[in-house]
N, CA, C, O and the ligand as a Tripos MOL2 file, in Angstrom:
@<TRIPOS>MOLECULE
protein
  261   259    66     0     0
PROTEIN
NO_CHARGES

@<TRIPOS>ATOM
      1 N         -10.2740   -0.9590  -24.4420 N.3       1 MET1
      2 CA        -10.6100    0.4300  -24.8020 C.3       1 MET1
      3 C         -11.0720    1.1690  -23.5590 C.2       1 MET1
      4 O         -12.0570    0.7960  -22.9200 O.2       1 MET1
      5 N         -10.3470    2.2140  -23.2330 N.am      2 ALA2
      6 CA        -10.6510    2.9550  -22.0030 C.3       2 ALA2
      7 C         -11.6860    4.0410  -22.2910 C.2       2 ALA2
      8 O         -11.5650    4.8000  -23.2530 O.2       2 ALA2
      9 N         -12.6650    4.0950  -21.4680 N.am      3 GLU3
     10 CA        -13.6660    5.1520  -21.5800 C.3       3 GLU3
     11 C         -13.6600    5.9820  -20.3030 C.2       3 GLU3
     12 O         -13.4310    5.4870  -19.1990 O.2       3 GLU3
     13 N         -13.9270    7.2770  -20.5090 N.am      4 TYR4
     14 CA        -13.8890    8.1680  -19.3590 C.3       4 TYR4
     15 C         -15.1600    8.9980  -19.3350 C.2       4 TYR4
     16 O         -15.6120    9.4890  -20.3690 O.2       4 TYR4
     17 N         -15.7230    9.1480  -18.1670 N.am      5 GLN5
     18 CA        -16.9640    9.9160  -18.0530 C.3       5 GLN5
     19 C         -16.6580   11.3430  -17.6240 C.2       5 GLN5
     20 O         -15.9380   11.5790  -16.6540 O.2       5 GLN5
     21 N         -17.2170   12.2850  -18.3670 N.am      6 CYS6
     22 CA        -17.0070   13.6940  -18.0450 C.3       6 CYS6
     23 C         -17.6470   14.0240  -16.6990 C.2       6 CYS6
     24 O         -18.8190   13.7150  -16.4870 O.2       6 CYS6
     25 N         -16.8940   14.6510  -15.7800 N.am      7 PRO7
     26 CA        -17.4630   14.9930  -14.4720 C.3       7 PRO7
     27 C         -18.4690   16.1250  -14.5300 C.2       7 PRO7
     28 O         -19.2240   16.3410  -13.5830 O.2       7 PRO7
     29 N         -18.4820   16.8730  -15.6780 N.am      8 HIS8
     30 CA        -19.3570   18.0430  -15.7720 C.3       8 HIS8
     31 C         -20.7090   17.7010  -16.3910 C.2       8 HIS8
     32 O         -21.7580   18.0600  -15.8560 O.2       8 HIS8
     33 N         -20.6670   16.9870  -17.5510 N.am      9 CYS9
     34 CA        -21.9210   16.7050  -18.2360 C.3       9 CYS9
     35 C         -22.2910   15.2260  -18.1700 C.2       9 CYS9
     36 O         -23.4100   14.8540  -18.5210 O.2       9 CYS9
     37 N         -21.3510   14.3690  -17.7170 N.am     10 GLY10
     38 CA        -21.6620   12.9690  -17.5440 C.3      10 GLY10
     39 C         -21.5960   12.1530  -18.8110 C.2      10 GLY10
     40 O         -21.9310   10.9690  -18.8050 O.2      10 GLY10
     41 N         -21.1670   12.7730  -19.9080 N.am     11 MET11
     42 CA        -21.0660   12.0270  -21.1610 C.3      11 MET11
     43 C         -19.7970   11.1860  -21.1500 C.2      11 MET11
     44 O         -18.7910   11.5700  -20.5530 O.2      11 MET11
     45 N         -19.8530   10.0470  -21.8110 N.am     12 VAL12
     46 CA        -18.7040    9.1500  -21.8840 C.3      12 VAL12
     47 C         -17.8310    9.5460  -23.0590 C.2      12 VAL12
     48 O         -18.3060    9.6340  -24.1910 O.2      12 VAL12
     49 N         -16.5450    9.7880  -22.7910 N.am     13 ILE13
     50 CA        -15.5850   10.1390  -23.8230 C.3      13 ILE13
     51 C         -14.7110    8.9240  -24.0770 C.2      13 ILE13
     52 O         -14.0500    8.4190  -23.1700 O.2      13 ILE13
     53 N         -14.7140    8.4610  -25.3150 N.am     14 SER14
     54 CA        -13.9540    7.2610  -25.6410 C.3      14 SER14
     55 C         -12.5110    7.5770  -25.9930 C.2      14 SER14
     56 O         -11.6730    6.6770  -26.0430 O.2      14 SER14
     57 N         -12.2050    8.8720  -26.2420 N.am     15 ASP15
     58 CA        -10.8390    9.2650  -26.5760 C.3      15 ASP15
     59 C          -9.9880    9.2600  -25.3120 C.2      15 ASP15
     60 O         -10.2180   10.0280  -24.3780 O.2      15 ASP15
     61 N          -9.0110    8.3810  -25.3120 N.am     16 GLU16
     62 CA         -8.2060    8.1960  -24.1110 C.3      16 GLU16
     63 C          -7.3150    9.3990  -23.8230 C.2      16 GLU16
     64 O          -7.0130    9.6940  -22.6660 O.2      16 GLU16
     65 N          -6.8900   10.1040  -24.8990 N.am     17 ASP17
     66 CA         -5.9520   11.2020  -24.7400 C.3      17 ASP17
     67 C          -6.6350   12.5630  -24.6560 C.2      17 ASP17
     68 O          -5.9570   13.5870  -24.5790 O.2      17 ASP17
     69 N          -7.9480   12.5890  -24.6690 N.am     18 ALA18
     70 CA         -8.6640   13.8590  -24.6510 C.3      18 ALA18
     71 C          -8.4830   14.5600  -23.3140 C.2      18 ALA18
     72 O          -8.6580   13.9630  -22.2520 O.2      18 ALA18
     73 N          -8.1270   15.8410  -23.3850 N.am     19 LEU19
     74 CA         -7.9870   16.6330  -22.1690 C.3      19 LEU19
     75 C          -9.2370   17.4490  -21.8930 C.2      19 LEU19
     76 O          -9.5270   17.8000  -20.7490 O.2      19 LEU19
     77 N          -9.9910   17.7540  -22.9840 N.am     20 LEU20
     78 CA        -11.2260   18.5110  -22.8360 C.3      20 LEU20
     79 C         -12.4010   17.6440  -23.2550 C.2      20 LEU20
     80 O         -12.2790   16.7970  -24.1400 O.2      20 LEU20
     81 N         -13.5330   17.8620  -22.6140 N.am     21 CYS21
     82 CA        -14.7390   17.1230  -22.9510 C.3      21 CYS21
     83 C         -15.2060   17.5130  -24.3470 C.2      21 CYS21
     84 O         -15.2300   18.6950  -24.6920 O.2      21 CYS21
     85 N         -15.5770   16.5160  -25.1510 N.am     22 HIS22
     86 CA        -16.0520   16.7910  -26.5070 C.3      22 HIS22
     87 C         -17.4460   17.4350  -26.4970 C.2      22 HIS22
     88 O         -17.8380   18.0710  -27.4750 O.2      22 HIS22
     89 N         -18.1620   17.2800  -25.4420 N.am     23 PHE23
     90 CA        -19.5710   17.6790  -25.4270 C.3      23 PHE23
     91 C         -19.7730   19.0370  -24.7510 C.2      23 PHE23
     92 O         -20.5240   19.8690  -25.2610 O.2      23 PHE23
     93 N         -19.1190   19.2730  -23.6190 N.am     24 CYS24
     94 CA        -19.3240   20.5490  -22.9300 C.3      24 CYS24
     95 C         -18.0640   21.4080  -22.9260 C.2      24 CYS24
     96 O         -18.1270   22.5790  -22.5510 O.2      24 CYS24
     97 N         -16.9140   20.8520  -23.3370 N.am     25 GLY25
     98 CA        -15.7010   21.6320  -23.4530 C.3      25 GLY25
     99 C         -14.9640   21.8620  -22.1450 C.2      25 GLY25
    100 O         -13.9620   22.5770  -22.1170 O.2      25 GLY25
    101 N         -15.4420   21.2700  -21.0730 N.am     26 GLU26
    102 CA        -14.7780   21.4500  -19.7840 C.3      26 GLU26
    103 C         -13.5400   20.5520  -19.6920 C.2      26 GLU26
    104 O         -13.4610   19.5080  -20.3390 O.2      26 GLU26
    105 N         -12.5910   20.9800  -18.8830 N.am     27 SER27
    106 CA        -11.4000   20.1680  -18.6770 C.3      27 SER27
    107 C         -11.7690   18.9170  -17.9030 C.2      27 SER27
    108 O         -12.5380   18.9520  -16.9420 O.2      27 SER27
    109 N         -11.1950   17.8140  -18.3520 N.am     28 LEU28
    110 CA        -11.5140   16.5440  -17.6940 C.3      28 LEU28
    111 C         -10.7370   16.3670  -16.3910 C.2      28 LEU28
    112 O         -11.1730   15.6390  -15.5000 O.2      28 LEU28
    113 N          -9.5780   17.0380  -16.2810 N.am     29 GLN29
    114 CA         -8.7390   16.9360  -15.0820 C.3      29 GLN29
    115 C          -8.5160   15.4780  -14.7090 C.2      29 GLN29
    116 O          -8.5760   15.0940  -13.5410 O.2      29 GLN29
    117 N          -8.2600   14.6930  -15.7210 N.am     30 ARG30
    118 CA         -8.2240   13.2520  -15.5290 C.3      30 ARG30
    119 C          -7.0370   12.8130  -14.6790 C.2      30 ARG30
    120 O          -7.1950   12.0690  -13.7120 O.2      30 ARG30
    121 N          -5.8310   13.2870  -15.0540 N.am     31 ALA31
    122 CA         -4.6410   12.8070  -14.3710 C.3      31 ALA31
    123 C          -4.6680   13.1910  -12.8870 C.2      31 ALA31
    124 O          -4.4350   12.3640  -12.0060 O.2      31 ALA31
    125 N          -4.9640   14.4890  -12.6410 N.am     32 GLY32
    126 CA         -4.9470   14.9460  -11.2560 C.3      32 GLY32
    127 C          -6.0040   14.2730  -10.4190 C.2      32 GLY32
    128 O          -5.7480   13.8530   -9.2900 O.2      32 GLY32
    129 N          -7.1960   14.1720  -10.9780 N.am     33 LYS33
    130 CA         -8.2890   13.5840  -10.2180 C.3      33 LYS33
    131 C          -8.0330   12.1080   -9.9480 C.2      33 LYS33
    132 O          -8.2550   11.6140   -8.8430 O.2      33 LYS33
    133 N          -7.5620   11.4150  -10.9790 N.am     34 GLY34
    134 CA         -7.2880    9.9950  -10.8050 C.3      34 GLY34
    135 C          -6.1880    9.7610   -9.7870 C.2      34 GLY34
    136 O          -6.2680    8.8660   -8.9460 O.2      34 GLY34
    137 N          -5.1520   10.5980   -9.8880 N.am     35 PHE35
    138 CA         -4.0350   10.4410   -8.9550 C.3      35 PHE35
    139 C          -4.4930   10.7360   -7.5240 C.2      35 PHE35
    140 O          -4.2020    9.9720   -6.6040 O.2      35 PHE35
    141 N          -5.2100   11.8470   -7.3440 N.am     36 LEU36
    142 CA         -5.6730   12.2020   -6.0100 C.3      36 LEU36
    143 C          -6.6280   11.1540   -5.4620 C.2      36 LEU36
    144 O          -6.5840   10.8090   -4.2810 O.2      36 LEU36
    145 N          -7.4960   10.6500   -6.3450 N.am     37 GLY37
    146 CA         -8.4290    9.6290   -5.9060 C.3      37 GLY37
    147 C          -7.7190    8.3820   -5.4370 C.2      37 GLY37
    148 O          -8.1020    7.7610   -4.4460 O.2      37 GLY37
    149 N          -6.6750    8.0260   -6.1680 N.am     38 ARG38
    150 CA         -5.9250    6.8390   -5.7950 C.3      38 ARG38
    151 C          -5.1950    7.0630   -4.4730 C.2      38 ARG38
    152 O          -5.1920    6.1920   -3.6030 O.2      38 ARG38
    153 N          -4.5680    8.2510   -4.3240 N.am     39 VAL39
    154 CA         -3.8350    8.5520   -3.1010 C.3      39 VAL39
    155 C          -4.7920    8.5940   -1.9160 C.2      39 VAL39
    156 O          -4.4990    8.0680   -0.8420 O.2      39 VAL39
    157 N          -5.9410    9.2280   -2.1320 N.am     40 LYS40
    158 CA         -6.9240    9.3440   -1.0490 C.3      40 LYS40
    159 C          -7.4070    7.9590   -0.6320 C.2      40 LYS40
    160 O          -7.5490    7.6650    0.5550 O.2      40 LYS40
    161 N          -7.6540    7.1220   -1.6240 N.am     41 TYR41
    162 CA         -8.1520    5.7820   -1.3380 C.3      41 TYR41
    163 C          -7.1070    4.9800   -0.5800 C.2      41 TYR41
    164 O          -7.4060    4.3510    0.4350 O.2      41 TYR41
    165 N          -5.8590    5.0080   -1.0910 N.am     42 SER42
    166 CA         -4.8220    4.2090   -0.4570 C.3      42 SER42
    167 C          -4.4840    4.7640    0.9170 C.2      42 SER42
    168 O          -4.2430    3.9950    1.8470 O.2      42 SER42
    169 N          -4.4610    6.0980    1.0640 N.am     43 SER43
    170 CA         -4.1110    6.6730    2.3580 C.3      43 SER43
    171 C          -5.1900    6.3780    3.3860 C.2      43 SER43
    172 O          -4.8820    6.1700    4.5600 O.2      43 SER43
    173 N          -6.4640    6.3560    2.9620 N.am     44 SER44
    174 CA         -7.5210    6.0250    3.9130 C.3      44 SER44
    175 C          -7.3910    4.5810    4.3530 C.2      44 SER44
    176 O          -7.6710    4.2500    5.5060 O.2      44 SER44
    177 N          -6.9650    3.7140    3.4350 N.am     45 LYS45
    178 CA         -6.7310    2.3240    3.8030 C.3      45 LYS45
    179 C          -5.5720    2.2210    4.7890 C.2      45 LYS45
    180 O          -5.6270    1.4460    5.7430 O.2      45 LYS45
    181 N          -4.5100    3.0160    4.5500 N.am     46 VAL46
    182 CA         -3.3520    3.0140    5.4430 C.3      46 VAL46
    183 C          -3.7550    3.5290    6.8160 C.2      46 VAL46
    184 O          -3.3400    2.9840    7.8390 O.2      46 VAL46
    185 N          -4.5810    4.6040    6.8340 N.am     47 VAL47
    186 CA         -5.0440    5.1640    8.1110 C.3      47 VAL47
    187 C          -5.8330    4.1210    8.8870 C.2      47 VAL47
    188 O          -5.6280    3.9600   10.0900 O.2      47 VAL47
    189 N          -6.7270    3.4150    8.2170 N.am     48 TRP48
    190 CA         -7.5050    2.3590    8.8810 C.3      48 TRP48
    191 C          -6.6030    1.2460    9.3880 C.2      48 TRP48
    192 O          -6.8210    0.6960   10.4670 O.2      48 TRP48
    193 N          -5.5970    0.9240    8.6030 N.am     49 PHE49
    194 CA         -4.6550   -0.1190    9.0090 C.3      49 PHE49
    195 C          -3.9510    0.2890   10.3000 C.2      49 PHE49
    196 O          -3.8030   -0.5220   11.2140 O.2      49 PHE49
    197 N          -3.5140    1.5630   10.3760 N.am     50 PHE50
    198 CA         -2.7960    2.0150   11.5590 C.3      50 PHE50
    199 C          -3.7250    2.1390   12.7600 C.2      50 PHE50
    200 O          -3.3150    1.8880   13.8930 O.2      50 PHE50
    201 N          -4.9770    2.5260   12.5150 N.am     51 VAL51
    202 CA         -5.9490    2.6180   13.6160 C.3      51 VAL51
    203 C          -6.1750    1.2390   14.2170 C.2      51 VAL51
    204 O          -6.1450    1.0680   15.4360 O.2      51 VAL51
    205 N          -6.4000    0.2630   13.3540 N.am     52 ILE52
    206 CA         -6.6270   -1.1010   13.8350 C.3      52 ILE52
    207 C          -5.3730   -1.6400   14.5100 C.2      52 ILE52
    208 O          -5.4420   -2.2950   15.5500 O.2      52 ILE52
    209 N          -4.2370   -1.3550   13.9080 N.am     53 PHE53
    210 CA         -2.9670   -1.8070   14.4740 C.3      53 PHE53
    211 C          -2.7380   -1.1860   15.8500 C.2      53 PHE53
    212 O          -2.3000   -1.8750   16.7720 O.2      53 PHE53
    213 N          -3.0300    0.1140   16.0000 N.am     54 ALA54
    214 CA         -2.8520    0.8000   17.2760 C.3      54 ALA54
    215 C          -3.7770    0.2180   18.3350 C.2      54 ALA54
    216 O          -3.3810    0.0410   19.4870 O.2      54 ALA54
    217 N          -5.0030   -0.0750   17.9430 N.am     55 VAL55
    218 CA         -5.9650   -0.6550   18.8940 C.3      55 VAL55
    219 C          -5.4820   -2.0180   19.3640 C.2      55 VAL55
    220 O          -5.4950   -2.3100   20.5600 O.2      55 VAL55
    221 N          -5.0590   -2.8430   18.4290 N.am     56 ILE56
    222 CA         -4.5770   -4.1880   18.7790 C.3      56 ILE56
    223 C          -3.3100   -4.0850   19.6260 C.2      56 ILE56
    224 O          -3.1380   -4.8270   20.5940 O.2      56 ILE56
    225 N          -2.4250   -3.1600   19.2530 N.am     57 PHE57
    226 CA         -1.1630   -3.0010   19.9650 C.3      57 PHE57
    227 C          -1.4020   -2.5300   21.4020 C.2      57 PHE57
    228 O          -0.7890   -3.0420   22.3390 O.2      57 PHE57
    229 N          -2.3000   -1.5490   21.5680 N.am     58 SER58
    230 CA         -2.6110   -1.0650   22.9130 C.3      58 SER58
    231 C          -3.3220   -2.1550   23.7280 C.2      58 SER58
    232 O          -3.1230   -2.2470   24.9390 O.2      58 SER58
    233 N          -4.1230   -2.9530   23.0920 N.am     59 PHE59
    234 CA         -4.7970   -4.0550   23.7820 C.3      59 PHE59
    235 C          -3.7690   -5.0820   24.2690 C.2      59 PHE59
    236 O          -3.8730   -5.5980   25.3820 O.2      59 PHE59
    237 N          -2.7790   -5.3700   23.4230 N.am     60 ILE60
    238 CA         -1.7170   -6.3070   23.8080 C.3      60 ILE60
    239 C          -0.9230   -5.7310   24.9760 C.2      60 ILE60
    240 O          -0.6020   -6.4420   25.9280 O.2      60 ILE60
    241 N          -0.6070   -4.4310   24.8980 N.am     61 LEU61
    242 CA          0.1380   -3.7920   25.9800 C.3      61 LEU61
    243 C          -0.6440   -3.8330   27.2770 C.2      61 LEU61
    244 O          -0.0670   -4.0700   28.3390 O.2      61 LEU61
    245 N          -1.9610   -3.6020   27.2100 N.am     62 LEU62
    246 CA         -2.7930   -3.6200   28.4030 C.3      62 LEU62
    247 C          -2.8590   -5.0210   29.0010 C.2      62 LEU62
    248 O          -2.8870   -5.1680   30.2230 O.2      62 LEU62
    249 N          -2.8840   -6.0240   28.1820 N.am     63 THR63
    250 CA         -2.9600   -7.3830   28.6990 C.3      63 THR63
    251 C          -1.6400   -7.8470   29.2720 C.2      63 THR63
    252 O          -1.6140   -8.6560   30.2000 O.2      63 THR63
    253 N          -0.5220   -7.3350   28.7180 N.am     64 ILE64
    254 CA          0.7890   -7.7340   29.2170 C.3      64 ILE64
    255 C           1.0500   -7.0840   30.5780 C.2      64 ILE64
    256 O           1.4560   -7.7490   31.5320 O.2      64 ILE64
    257 N           0.8050   -5.7510   30.6480 N.am     65 PHE65
    258 CA          1.1100   -5.0430   31.8910 C.3      65 PHE65
    259 C          -0.0850   -4.9850   32.8310 C.2      65 PHE65
    260 O           0.0140   -4.4210   33.9200 O.2      65 PHE65
    261 ZN        -18.5770   17.2330  -20.5000 Zn       66 ZN66
@<TRIPOS>BOND
     1     1     2 1
     2     2     3 1
     3     3     4 2
     4     3     5 am
     5     5     6 1
     6     6     7 1
     7     7     8 2
     8     7     9 am
     9     9    10 1
    10    10    11 1
    11    11    12 2
    12    11    13 am
    13    13    14 1
    14    14    15 1
    15    15    16 2
    16    15    17 am
    17    17    18 1
    18    18    19 1
    19    19    20 2
    20    19    21 am
    21    21    22 1
    22    22    23 1
    23    23    24 2
    24    23    25 am
    25    25    26 1
    26    26    27 1
    27    27    28 2
    28    27    29 am
    29    29    30 1
    30    30    31 1
    31    31    32 2
    32    31    33 am
    33    33    34 1
    34    34    35 1
    35    35    36 2
    36    35    37 am
    37    37    38 1
    38    38    39 1
    39    39    40 2
    40    39    41 am
    41    41    42 1
    42    42    43 1
    43    43    44 2
    44    43    45 am
    45    45    46 1
    46    46    47 1
    47    47    48 2
    48    47    49 am
    49    49    50 1
    50    50    51 1
    51    51    52 2
    52    51    53 am
    53    53    54 1
    54    54    55 1
    55    55    56 2
    56    55    57 am
    57    57    58 1
    58    58    59 1
    59    59    60 2
    60    59    61 am
    61    61    62 1
    62    62    63 1
    63    63    64 2
    64    63    65 am
    65    65    66 1
    66    66    67 1
    67    67    68 2
    68    67    69 am
    69    69    70 1
    70    70    71 1
    71    71    72 2
    72    71    73 am
    73    73    74 1
    74    74    75 1
    75    75    76 2
    76    75    77 am
    77    77    78 1
    78    78    79 1
    79    79    80 2
    80    79    81 am
    81    81    82 1
    82    82    83 1
    83    83    84 2
    84    83    85 am
    85    85    86 1
    86    86    87 1
    87    87    88 2
    88    87    89 am
    89    89    90 1
    90    90    91 1
    91    91    92 2
    92    91    93 am
    93    93    94 1
    94    94    95 1
    95    95    96 2
    96    95    97 am
    97    97    98 1
    98    98    99 1
    99    99   100 2
   100    99   101 am
   101   101   102 1
   102   102   103 1
   103   103   104 2
   104   103   105 am
   105   105   106 1
   106   106   107 1
   107   107   108 2
   108   107   109 am
   109   109   110 1
   110   110   111 1
   111   111   112 2
   112   111   113 am
   113   113   114 1
   114   114   115 1
   115   115   116 2
   116   115   117 am
   117   117   118 1
   118   118   119 1
   119   119   120 2
   120   119   121 am
   121   121   122 1
   122   122   123 1
   123   123   124 2
   124   123   125 am
   125   125   126 1
   126   126   127 1
   127   127   128 2
   128   127   129 am
   129   129   130 1
   130   130   131 1
   131   131   132 2
   132   131   133 am
   133   133   134 1
   134   134   135 1
   135   135   136 2
   136   135   137 am
   137   137   138 1
   138   138   139 1
   139   139   140 2
   140   139   141 am
   141   141   142 1
   142   142   143 1
   143   143   144 2
   144   143   145 am
   145   145   146 1
   146   146   147 1
   147   147   148 2
   148   147   149 am
   149   149   150 1
   150   150   151 1
   151   151   152 2
   152   151   153 am
   153   153   154 1
   154   154   155 1
   155   155   156 2
   156   155   157 am
   157   157   158 1
   158   158   159 1
   159   159   160 2
   160   159   161 am
   161   161   162 1
   162   162   163 1
   163   163   164 2
   164   163   165 am
   165   165   166 1
   166   166   167 1
   167   167   168 2
   168   167   169 am
   169   169   170 1
   170   170   171 1
   171   171   172 2
   172   171   173 am
   173   173   174 1
   174   174   175 1
   175   175   176 2
   176   175   177 am
   177   177   178 1
   178   178   179 1
   179   179   180 2
   180   179   181 am
   181   181   182 1
   182   182   183 1
   183   183   184 2
   184   183   185 am
   185   185   186 1
   186   186   187 1
   187   187   188 2
   188   187   189 am
   189   189   190 1
   190   190   191 1
   191   191   192 2
   192   191   193 am
   193   193   194 1
   194   194   195 1
   195   195   196 2
   196   195   197 am
   197   197   198 1
   198   198   199 1
   199   199   200 2
   200   199   201 am
   201   201   202 1
   202   202   203 1
   203   203   204 2
   204   203   205 am
   205   205   206 1
   206   206   207 1
   207   207   208 2
   208   207   209 am
   209   209   210 1
   210   210   211 1
   211   211   212 2
   212   211   213 am
   213   213   214 1
   214   214   215 1
   215   215   216 2
   216   215   217 am
   217   217   218 1
   218   218   219 1
   219   219   220 2
   220   219   221 am
   221   221   222 1
   222   222   223 1
   223   223   224 2
   224   223   225 am
   225   225   226 1
   226   226   227 1
   227   227   228 2
   228   227   229 am
   229   229   230 1
   230   230   231 1
   231   231   232 2
   232   231   233 am
   233   233   234 1
   234   234   235 1
   235   235   236 2
   236   235   237 am
   237   237   238 1
   238   238   239 1
   239   239   240 2
   240   239   241 am
   241   241   242 1
   242   242   243 1
   243   243   244 2
   244   243   245 am
   245   245   246 1
   246   246   247 1
   247   247   248 2
   248   247   249 am
   249   249   250 1
   250   250   251 1
   251   251   252 2
   252   251   253 am
   253   253   254 1
   254   254   255 1
   255   255   256 2
   256   255   257 am
   257   257   258 1
   258   258   259 1
   259   259   260 2
@<TRIPOS>SUBSTRUCTURE
     1 MET1         2 RESIDUE 1 A MET
     2 ALA2         6 RESIDUE 1 A ALA
     3 GLU3        10 RESIDUE 1 A GLU
     4 TYR4        14 RESIDUE 1 A TYR
     5 GLN5        18 RESIDUE 1 A GLN
     6 CYS6        22 RESIDUE 1 A CYS
     7 PRO7        26 RESIDUE 1 A PRO
     8 HIS8        30 RESIDUE 1 A HIS
     9 CYS9        34 RESIDUE 1 A CYS
    10 GLY10       38 RESIDUE 1 A GLY
    11 MET11       42 RESIDUE 1 A MET
    12 VAL12       46 RESIDUE 1 A VAL
    13 ILE13       50 RESIDUE 1 A ILE
    14 SER14       54 RESIDUE 1 A SER
    15 ASP15       58 RESIDUE 1 A ASP
    16 GLU16       62 RESIDUE 1 A GLU
    17 ASP17       66 RESIDUE 1 A ASP
    18 ALA18       70 RESIDUE 1 A ALA
    19 LEU19       74 RESIDUE 1 A LEU
    20 LEU20       78 RESIDUE 1 A LEU
    21 CYS21       82 RESIDUE 1 A CYS
    22 HIS22       86 RESIDUE 1 A HIS
    23 PHE23       90 RESIDUE 1 A PHE
    24 CYS24       94 RESIDUE 1 A CYS
    25 GLY25       98 RESIDUE 1 A GLY
    26 GLU26      102 RESIDUE 1 A GLU
    27 SER27      106 RESIDUE 1 A SER
    28 LEU28      110 RESIDUE 1 A LEU
    29 GLN29      114 RESIDUE 1 A GLN
    30 ARG30      118 RESIDUE 1 A ARG
    31 ALA31      122 RESIDUE 1 A ALA
    32 GLY32      126 RESIDUE 1 A GLY
    33 LYS33      130 RESIDUE 1 A LYS
    34 GLY34      134 RESIDUE 1 A GLY
    35 PHE35      138 RESIDUE 1 A PHE
    36 LEU36      142 RESIDUE 1 A LEU
    37 GLY37      146 RESIDUE 1 A GLY
    38 ARG38      150 RESIDUE 1 A ARG
    39 VAL39      154 RESIDUE 1 A VAL
    40 LYS40      158 RESIDUE 1 A LYS
    41 TYR41      162 RESIDUE 1 A TYR
    42 SER42      166 RESIDUE 1 A SER
    43 SER43      170 RESIDUE 1 A SER
    44 SER44      174 RESIDUE 1 A SER
    45 LYS45      178 RESIDUE 1 A LYS
    46 VAL46      182 RESIDUE 1 A VAL
    47 VAL47      186 RESIDUE 1 A VAL
    48 TRP48      190 RESIDUE 1 A TRP
    49 PHE49      194 RESIDUE 1 A PHE
    50 PHE50      198 RESIDUE 1 A PHE
    51 VAL51      202 RESIDUE 1 A VAL
    52 ILE52      206 RESIDUE 1 A ILE
    53 PHE53      210 RESIDUE 1 A PHE
    54 ALA54      214 RESIDUE 1 A ALA
    55 VAL55      218 RESIDUE 1 A VAL
    56 ILE56      222 RESIDUE 1 A ILE
    57 PHE57      226 RESIDUE 1 A PHE
    58 SER58      230 RESIDUE 1 A SER
    59 PHE59      234 RESIDUE 1 A PHE
    60 ILE60      238 RESIDUE 1 A ILE
    61 LEU61      242 RESIDUE 1 A LEU
    62 LEU62      246 RESIDUE 1 A LEU
    63 THR63      250 RESIDUE 1 A THR
    64 ILE64      254 RESIDUE 1 A ILE
    65 PHE65      258 RESIDUE 1 A PHE
    66 ZN66       261 GROUP 0 **** ****
């Protein structure tokens, strides 16, 4: 059973398909927020991966040449 917490009033909504908060009536913006959160999280991981990779790669290049 999926529960979702309203970002406006903090109440837990047990209705999985609810688009509006039952308590304060604000839009939950669930799909967009969840999607953006996931993209932001994964992209930050990718950015860190490339930063570490670039550091290691430049270190290897410096040691070779
Ligand atoms: Zn609410």
